[in-house]
N, C-alpha and C positions, 0 to 999 in steps of 0.2 A: 474705603467704600462707605463704611458710615454718614461721613463727613457729606460725602455726592449726594448723595439719600435723600436727605436731608436739604442739601440746596435745588436737588431739584422741586424738595416738594411745595421747598416754599418762594420754587418759585408760579412752582400748580398753582399752590396757592392766591400766591398776586395775577396772576390768568385771569382765571377765574372769578378772584373776585375783581378786576377790572379790563374784564373781555369787553366791555363795548365802547370801554374811555383808551382800553388798549390801541380793540380796532379805527376806532375816531381819530385819532394819534399817527396810526402806520399811513389810512390813506390818505388825510394834510399832511406829513414829510412828502411823502410822493409828490402830489402833488406841488408841495411846493420847490419845492428842485428840478421839477420843467421847467414852472414860472419864473425860479429864476434865473437856471440859465438861458433861458428866451432873454429875459427883459436886460440880462451885464451882457450878452452879446448885441441885442440893440441899440442898446439905449446908450452898452459904455465903452461897446466895439473892445470889448477886448476876446480872446482866444478862447476859442472853445476850453484847453483846459483850466485856462485861470475859472472863466467861466463855472466851469462840472467840481473845480475847489471849492472856490468859495459855495456854492449852492447845496454841495454836501456839507462841510462845516458849519456855513449859520443855522440851517433849519434844521440841524440834529440843534440843538440850545434851544431855536423857536420848539422843537417835538416837546424836551425838558419843562416848559415852557407852558406851553398846553395845557402838556400831561394833566401840570397839573392845577390849572385853572379852568382846564375841564373838571378833578375835580375836587372842584371845595364849591363850582355850581351843581354842579349836579346833587351835594352835600346839603348846598341851596333849597334846593325846590323837593 
C-alpha cells in the first residue's frame, strides 16, 4: 500500500512540476495522430487500420522526443 501511495505521489509531483509541458505534449500527440492517419491514407494509399497503427506508434516516440526537447528548451529561456 505504501509503495502505491509513493508511486501516485511521485506521478502527482511530476505532473505538477511539468503541467505545461505535459499538456502541450498531449495536444501535439493528438494532432499528430490525425495528421499522420490522413497523410498516410492520401499519400501512401494504405488502409485505415495500417495508417492508424503507424499513426499511434510513431507519434508516441515523437511525443517522448518533444517532451525532452520542450524541457530542454524551457530550461534555456
